[in-house]
C-alpha positions as CSV (number, residue, x, y, z in Angstrom):
1,M,8.1,-50.8,19.2
2,K,7.4,-48.0,21.1
3,I,11.2,-46.3,20.6
4,W,10.6,-47.2,17.2
5,Q,7.3,-45.2,16.7
6,K,9.1,-42.3,18.7
7,S,12.0,-42.1,16.6
8,V,9.5,-42.2,13.3
9,A,7.6,-39.2,15.2
10,A,10.7,-37.1,16.0
11,L,11.8,-37.6,12.2
12,V,8.3,-36.2,11.3
13,W,8.3,-33.2,13.3
14,V,12.1,-32.2,12.2
15,A,11.1,-32.5,9.0
16,L,7.9,-30.4,9.1
17,T,10.0,-28.0,11.0
18,F,12.5,-27.7,8.5
19,L,10.0,-27.3,5.6
20,R,8.1,-24.7,7.7
21,S,11.8,-23.1,8.1
22,E,12.2,-23.4,4.3
23,C,9.0,-22.0,3.8
24,A,9.4,-18.9,5.8
25,L,12.9,-18.0,4.1
26,S,11.4,-18.4,0.6
27,E,8.8,-16.2,1.8
28,S,10.9,-14.0,3.5
29,V,13.1,-13.6,0.0
30,D,9.8,-13.2,-2.0
31,L,8.6,-10.5,0.2
32,H,12.1,-8.7,0.0
33,D,11.8,-8.9,-3.7
34,S,7.9,-7.5,-3.8
35,I,9.0,-4.5,-1.7
36,E,11.9,-3.9,-4.3
37,K,9.1,-4.4,-7.2
38,K,7.2,-2.1,-5.7
39,M,9.8,0.7,-4.7
40,R,10.5,0.4,-8.7
41,V,7.1,1.2,-9.4
42,I,7.2,4.1,-7.6
43,N,10.6,5.3,-8.8
44,Q,9.6,5.4,-12.3
45,L,6.0,7.0,-11.3
46,H,8.1,9.8,-9.2
47,N,10.2,10.5,-12.3
48,A,7.3,10.6,-14.6
49,L,5.2,13.3,-12.3
50,H,8.0,15.4,-11.0
51,R,8.0,17.7,-14.1
52,T,4.2,18.0,-14.1
53,K,4.1,18.4,-10.5
54,Q,1.1,16.1,-10.0
55,A,-0.2,13.5,-7.5
56,G,-0.4,9.8,-7.9
57,R,-2.5,7.2,-6.6
58,V,-1.7,3.6,-6.9
59,Y,-4.5,1.0,-6.6
60,Y,-3.5,-2.9,-6.5
61,R,-5.0,-6.2,-5.8
62,A,-2.4,-8.8,-4.5
63,D,-1.7,-12.1,-2.9
64,C,-1.7,-12.7,0.8
65,V,1.1,-14.5,2.1
66,P,-0.2,-17.5,4.3
67,E,-0.3,-16.9,7.8
68,E,1.6,-20.2,8.5
69,V,4.7,-19.8,6.4
70,R,5.0,-15.9,7.1
71,P,8.5,-14.7,8.5
72,N,8.4,-13.4,11.7
73,I,9.6,-9.9,10.5
74,F,6.3,-9.9,8.5
75,P,3.5,-10.3,10.9
76,Q,1.2,-9.2,7.9
77,A,2.0,-9.1,4.2
78,I,1.0,-9.1,0.5
79,R,3.0,-9.5,-2.5
80,F,3.2,-6.5,-4.7
81,P,2.1,-8.1,-8.4
82,D,4.7,-8.6,-11.0
83,L,5.1,-6.1,-13.7
84,E,7.2,-5.7,-16.8
85,L,8.3,-2.1,-16.3
86,K,9.9,0.1,-19.5
87,D,12.3,2.8,-18.7
88,Y,10.9,6.2,-18.2
89,P,10.5,7.6,-21.5
90,L,12.3,10.5,-22.2
91,G,10.4,13.5,-23.6
92,H,7.2,12.8,-22.2
93,D,5.4,13.6,-18.7
94,G,2.6,13.4,-17.0
95,V,0.0,10.7,-17.7
96,R,1.6,9.6,-21.1
97,S,4.8,8.8,-19.5
98,V,3.0,6.5,-16.9
99,H,1.2,4.8,-19.6
100,D,4.1,4.2,-21.6
101,I,5.8,2.4,-18.4
102,F,3.1,0.4,-17.9
103,D,2.0,-0.7,-21.6
104,R,3.4,-4.1,-21.5
105,N,1.3,-5.1,-18.9
106,R,-2.3,-6.3,-19.0
107,G,-5.1,-5.4,-16.4
108,I,-3.7,-2.2,-15.8
109,T,-5.5,1.3,-16.6
110,T,-4.0,4.7,-16.3
111,V,-6.2,8.0,-16.2
112,E,-5.7,11.3,-15.5
113,D,-8.8,13.0,-13.7
114,S,-9.8,16.6,-13.1
115,A,-8.1,16.6,-10.1
116,N,-4.8,16.5,-11.6
117,I,-3.9,13.4,-10.1
118,V,-2.8,10.1,-12.3
119,R,-4.4,7.0,-11.3
120,I,-3.0,3.7,-11.8
121,R,-5.0,0.7,-11.2
122,I,-3.4,-2.6,-11.3
123,N,-5.4,-6.2,-11.3
124,H,-9.0,-4.4,-10.5
125,P,-8.3,-4.2,-6.9
126,S,-11.4,-3.8,-4.3
127,G,-12.2,-0.7,-2.6
128,E,-15.0,-0.9,-0.4
129,I,-13.3,1.0,2.3
130,L,-12.4,3.6,0.2
131,K,-16.3,4.6,-0.6
132,T,-17.1,5.2,3.3
133,L,-18.0,8.8,3.8
134,I,-16.9,10.7,6.8
135,P,-19.0,13.7,7.5
136,V,-16.0,15.6,9.6
137,L,-12.5,14.7,9.3
138,A,-10.5,16.6,11.8
139,F,-6.7,17.2,11.9
140,T,-4.4,17.7,14.9
141,H,-1.7,20.5,13.8
142,D,0.9,17.9,13.8
143,Q,-1.3,15.6,11.4
144,Q,-2.1,18.7,9.1
145,Y,1.8,18.7,8.4
146,D,2.5,15.4,7.8
147,A,1.4,13.0,5.3
148,R,1.9,9.5,7.2
149,Q,0.2,11.1,10.4
150,A,-2.7,12.3,8.1
151,I,-3.4,8.7,6.8
152,G,-3.4,7.5,10.2
153,A,-6.1,10.0,11.2
154,I,-8.1,9.1,8.2
155,F,-8.3,5.3,9.0
156,H,-8.9,6.0,12.7
157,A,-11.9,8.3,11.9
158,K,-14.9,5.9,13.9
159,E,-16.9,5.8,10.6
160,V,-14.1,4.0,8.8
161,T,-13.3,2.1,11.7
162,A,-16.8,0.6,12.0
163,E,-17.0,0.1,8.4
164,L,-13.6,-1.9,8.5
165,E,-15.4,-4.0,11.2
166,R,-18.3,-4.6,9.5
167,L,-16.3,-5.6,6.1
168,N,-13.9,-7.7,8.3
169,M,-10.8,-5.9,7.1
170,Q,-7.8,-4.9,8.8
171,P,-4.9,-2.9,7.9
172,I,-1.1,-4.0,7.6
173,L,0.7,-3.7,10.7
174,R,4.4,-2.1,10.4
175,A,6.7,0.0,12.3
176,E,7.7,2.8,10.6
177,D,10.9,4.7,11.0
178,Y,10.8,8.4,9.2
179,I,11.4,11.8,10.2
180,S,8.4,13.6,10.9
181,A,7.2,17.0,9.2
182,Y,8.0,20.0,11.3
183,P,5.1,22.5,11.5
184,H,6.2,25.6,10.1
185,E,5.5,28.6,8.4
186,G,5.2,27.6,4.5
187,A,5.2,24.3,4.6
188,P,2.5,22.2,2.9
189,H,-0.2,21.6,4.9
190,L,-3.9,20.3,5.1
191,R,-6.8,22.1,6.5
192,P,-7.5,21.5,9.9
193,S,-10.8,19.9,8.9
194,L,-12.3,18.0,5.9
195,R,-15.9,17.8,5.6
196,R,-18.1,14.9,3.9
197,V,-15.3,13.2,2.4
198,T,-15.2,9.7,1.3
199,V,-11.8,8.0,2.4
200,D,-10.4,7.9,-1.2
201,Q,-11.2,11.8,-1.4
202,A,-9.5,12.7,2.1
203,L,-6.5,10.3,0.8
204,D,-6.6,12.5,-2.8
205,A,-6.1,15.9,-0.5
206,V,-3.4,14.3,1.4
207,A,-1.5,13.2,-2.0
208,I,-2.2,16.7,-3.6
209,T,-1.0,18.8,-0.7
210,F,2.2,16.6,0.0
211,H,2.9,16.4,-3.8
212,G,3.8,12.5,-3.5
213,I,2.1,8.9,-4.3
214,I,-0.3,7.1,-2.2
215,A,-0.5,3.5,-2.8
216,Y,-3.4,1.2,-1.5
217,G,-3.1,-2.6,-2.0
218,S,-5.6,-5.1,-0.9
219,C,-5.9,-9.0,-0.8
220,M,-9.2,-10.8,-0.4
221,Q,-7.8,-14.2,1.7
222,P,-7.5,-12.9,4.4
223,R,-9.1,-9.4,4.2
224,V,-6.5,-7.1,4.4
225,F,-5.0,-3.8,3.2
226,D,-2.2,-1.4,2.9
227,V,-1.8,2.2,2.5
228,E,1.6,3.7,2.1
229,F,2.8,7.5,1.1
230,F,5.8,8.0,-1.0
């Protein structure tokens, strides 16, 4: 009897292990697909904003991947929303072309503001942390010339880390492999410091200075967020 019980327990353990591995494999494929979807959106936006030399901001709410089925290569991860995109419309540029690209989808707003930034909001994202006020945001010399390092400085400001703790939020952790910008005369760069800016305004300054697109994604369970520069 004991041998039979042990055999059943072993079979159950094997079955559960197999199901977990199948789920992890499925999530891995799903997450790779999510990254590809996000890059298709970013590439379309670069095409739309290139000629007008505008910066872009993408805000999106997405689903978090449950921790128990996350593949090891994605210690934290959120899925980019499923979107139906039109091809980049020839003859249109700027916010008009961005609107055309997304107009088959609900829950998306596209606006161009006075800062000459085109903003795309997808699925009504939460942005509490973006409202955090930073009295003085100082950049090192290297951070002034590198968009990703500058973003790191923003989210390491003491006011921001305190607010993240209060909101019980944490950023997505990832290892990035990229060539850091080399500070040199004539290269785009931020001022040594920004005063009385919100996190969102500081990210605007980075997007404008480096002529790029910044994507901010968040999910609520667990409360994590992601910020990327493209």
